[in-house]
N, C-alpha and C positions, 0 to 999 in steps of 0.2 A: 697230235691231231692231224688227220688227213686233210690235205688241201683239196678243195672242191675243183673238179675239172670244169673249166669254162666251156660253154657252148658258143658256137658262132651263129649269130642271127643277123640277117640282112633286113633293114627297115627301109621300105620303099614308099616315098611320099612325093606328091606334086607341090608341097609347100614346106618351107623351112626358113630359118633365120636368113636374112634380116626381117622377113615377114613374121609377124607375131599374131597367132590366133589360137583357138582351142586345140587344134590338131597339133600344132608345134609344141604347145604346152604339154600335151599328153606324151609326145615323143621324148622331149627333153627330160621330163620327170621320170619316165621309165628308165632312161639311160642313167640318170643320176642315182637311182635306187637299186639298179641291178648290175652295174658295171663290174662289181666284184665277182659276179657269177656268169656274166655274159659278155662276150666280145661283140659289140655292136658295130656293124658297118652300115652307115647311113647313106642311102642312095637318094639324092635330093637335087632340086634344080640349081642351076648356076646362080652365083651371087653377084651383085654389082661390083665393079672394079674398086679395089681398095677396102672392101669389107673384111674385117678381121673375124675369124671364126670364134664362136663362143663354145669352149669345150665343157662337156658335162661328164666326161669319162668314156666316151665312145672310142672304139679301136681306130676307126677311120671315117672321115666324111668324104664321100665321093660325089662330086658335083657333075651333073650332066648338062649338055647343051640345051638352050632354050631359045625360042624365037619370039619377038615382040609382035603381038596381035594389034594392028593399027586401029581396029574398031573397038578394042577393049583395053582397059588399063590393067593388062595382065600379060605375063610372059608364059608361053606354053612350052613345057619341057618336050624335047624331041629325042628321047633315048633310043628310039628305033634307028636313028641315023648317026649314033655316037659309037664309032669303032673302038675308041679308047675305053669306054665304059664296058663294052662287050668283052674286050680282052681282060679287063680288070676282074670282071665277074667270073671269067673262066679260071682265074688263078686263086680265087677264094673258095674254100670248101665250107659252104654254109650248112648248118644243121637244120635251120628253119628260116622261114620268111614271115615278116609282119608287113602288111600293106595298109596304107591309110587313104587310098584313093582308087577308084575303079577305072580310071583312064590313065594315059601316059605312063608315068613311072610305075604307078600301082599295077597297071595291066602287065607291065614287064615283069614285076615281081611274081605275079601269079604264074606267068609263063615259065619263068625261071624255076619256080618250085616244082611245077608239073614235069618239066623236062628233066630235072635232076632228082625227081622222085623223093622230095622232102616235104614235110608238112608246111602249110601256109595258113596264116590267120589274117583275115581282112576286117578292119574296123568299120562299123556303121556310126558315123559321127553326126550326120545332118539329115534334114528333110529333103531328100534328093529332088522330088518332084517340084517342091516349092522353089528350090534353088534354080532348077532348069526353067521354070515358068518365068522367074524374074529375069533370067538371062536372055531367053529367046522370045518371050512375050506371047508365044503361040502354044496353047494347051496340047494339040495333037503332037507337035514336035517334042514338047516336054515329056509327054507320055512315052514316045519312042525312045528318047534318051534315057528315061528311067528304066525302061525294059532292057535296053542295051547294058546299062550299068549293073542291073541285077544279075544279068547273065555272068558277069565277072564274079559277083559275090557267090553265085552258085558253084563256082569252080574251085573255091578255096576249101581247105580242110575244115575250117571253123570260122563262123562269123561272130565277132565280138561287138556287141552293142554297148554304147556308153550309158544307157539307161533302159529300164523296162519299157518305157513308153515308145522309144524309137525302135526297140526290138519288135514290139507288136505292130508298129507301123510298117516295118519292112515285111513282116509275115502276112499281115491282113490286107494291106493296101498295095504293096509293091510286088507281091508274088514271090517272096523269098522261099525257096524250097530247101535250102541247105540247113544243117543243124546250126544252132546259135546259142549263145550264152551272154550274160550281162556282166561287165566289169565297169562299175560306175566311175565317172570322173571324180576327182578329189581335189585336195588343196595342200600346199606346203606351208600355208600360214599357220602359225601357232598363236595362241591368245597373247595379245600384247600386254605386258606388265609394266612397261615404261610409261609412267604417268606424265613425264616431261613431254614426250612426243604428242600425247593426247592433248595436253594443255596448250602446246604450240599450235596445233590445228584449230582448237577452239578460239585461241587468240587471233589467229590469222583471219578468221571469218566472223569474229565478234559473236561467238555462240556461248553466251553466258546467262541467258535468261532461263531460270528453272521452270517457268511456265510454258516455255516454247518447245514444242515437239520438233525433233529433227528426223527427217526422212532422207534416205539415200538411194541412189541408183549407180551402179558401176558397170561400164561396158561401152560398146560402140554407140555413139549418138546417132541412131538409125531408126527410122520409123518402124522397121520390122520388130523392134524391141518393145513396142508399146509405149514409147515415150510420150506420144500425144495423148494417149489415154490417161497417163499419169498427170499431165498438165491439166486436162479437162477435169479430172477428179479433184485436183488441188484447188481449182477455181471454186468448186462446190464446197470444199472444206473451208476455204477462205470466206465464202459467203455466210458461213455459220459462225464467223468471228473466232475461229480457232487459230491460236498463234502457232506458227510453224516456220521452219526453214527447210528447203529441199536442196539437196546436193547432188548434182549430176557429175560424177567422176568419169572422164573419158573424152575422146574426140571422135569425130566421124563425119561422114558426108552430109549429114542433115543438121549439123551443129548450128550454122548461121540461120537457116530458115526456122529452126526450132526456137532459137533465141527470139527471133522476130515474132513467133507465135505466142511465146510466153509474155512478150511485151504487149501484144495485141489483146490478149484476154485479161491482162492486168495482174499477173502473178509475178512479174519479173523481179520486183523488190524482195520477194521471199525466196528467190532461186539463186543458187550459187553454182558457178561453172569453173572448177579449179583446173580443168584440162586433164591430161594424162598424168598419172602419178607413178614414177618409176621406182621410188623407194618402197619396198615391201612393208617396212614398219610404218611408214606414213599412210600407206594404203590401209593397213590394219586399223590405224587410228580413225580413218574416215568411216570404216565399217562400224567400229566400236562406239563412236559418239552418237550414232543413229539409234533412234528408238525403234525404227521399222525400216526394213529394206524392201522397197517397192519393185516388184519384178513381174509385170503382167505379160511378159513375152509369150506369144503363141508360136514363135519361130524356133527358139532354142530347144535342144533335145535333152540335155542333162548338163545344165550350165555350170561352169566352174565358179561363177560369182556367188551362186546360192550356197556352195560349200564354204567359200571364203567368208561369207556373212555369218554362217553358223559357227565358224571357227572363232569369231569375235563375240559370240553370244547375242547376235542381232537377228531377231526373228524376221523371216520374209513374209510378204503378202503376195501370193500367187494368183494368177487367173485360173479359175476353176476350169478343168478340162484341158489344160495345157500339157504338151508332151513332157516338158521339163519337170512338171510336178506329178507325173504319173506315178501312182502307187504311194504317194505321200498322204499323210493323214492330218486333218484339221486338229489343232491342239497338240500334235506330236512333232510335226516337222515345220509348223508355221501356221499362217492364217490364209484363208481363201475368200475370193469374191468372184462374181461373174465378170466376164470380159466386157464391161461397159462402165462408163464414168460414174453413173449414179450408184451402181452396186459397189464399185471400188471406193468411192467417196464415203458411202454409207458405212463400210467396214472401218475405214480410217476414223470417222467420227465416233463410231461405237468405241473404238480403242482409246480415242482421245478422252472420252468420258469415263473410261474404266481402265486407268493406267496400271492397275494391279495385274491385269491380263498381260500387258506388255512386259512388266517386270518378271512375272512368273515364267513367261515363255522363254526368256533369255537362257536360263539353265536347261530348260527342256530341249530346245533345239540344239544346244551344244552337246547334250548327251546323245540325242537320237539322229542328228543329221550330219555331224562332223565325221568326215572320212578322209584319211590321209593318203597321199600318193604312195607311201610305203605299203599301205594295205593293198592298194590297187596293183602296184608293181609285183608284189608277192603272189597275188592271185594270177597275174599274167604269167609269171615264171612257172608256177605249178602247171598251168595249162600247156605251156611250151613243152615241158618235160613229158607230160602225159601224151601229147601228140607225137613226140619223137619216139616214145616207147611203143605207141600204137602202130606207128609207121614201120618201126623195126620188126615188130611181130608179123605184120603183113608181108614184109620182104622175106622173112625166114620161111613163111608158109608156102611161098611160091617155088 
């Protein structure tokens, strides 16, 4: 059997461990599933002193210098002024480049690819304009920053969007002119069969009442995620004397004020905050014990957590019109309600009164919405090979 010749791919990103977010999860998952076919060189920001690297099978992690921005809780990578990084890149013969940001290290990746005449892929992960508005507070400046960022996207060989909704957003709202395709986010969670872990989670939070519905949310406790809409909806559900428990798994900048809000509106006795859950099996149990996964976020683009919920046969309730639910169908990928407390509560109450809908939907979402990182990584690998072949043909024709 002939051994597959590995290709050398540089991955350029402004975020990496110890920071954990959706971008980092995408990167590490691709390395994990493709390292037998790809030598990955990760060009990422510096890490805090004493941090031990977490290997996933990459060839090398190359850390570049960063500077602390005193007005933001953020370190900005400065690859432009890093001589050692430039020397390192000169000595690596890359076949392709993958970029996960349009500034800093990401911009360096696009420049490297163009200079060395190799293909480049840039990922569209987030709602750029919304991110910039939140950072600078001024719409005109956010518009200019978005325009500048898109100029980098238009210089890549291919734009890969993490969902069809974000793909359309970049084309129709941001002015993307480059060719693009969708490779959806995924999950590495498999359906949890260990009943002992599930029973332990139920026992920990005293979740034994068969008449009590369990709802869950997993992610950053941040108002952008629609958590206040969830709270307001549950107040209306509670007013209808429906028994429930709501579990918010995660931490975030809005955790304390959100707890205070839950106290203020009188739902705190039915709300559980277990914090961050590092064990993947325990996290799977939190998903699986829930009857419904509440996810009204209008911010997310193709959230990892909705895939994780479906891996445990837990149907999600989305906000109608959200980017993260773009292209998904009612009754096939989950349930939908308008982005307001009355509509969201109305759907929850409807399902509480017709629990067969919830039970039937568990198998349906598992069949239709479950997508693994192996699937995603293989699609990316095929694209890389296709772009390398395309690039080689262009070179031969010249």
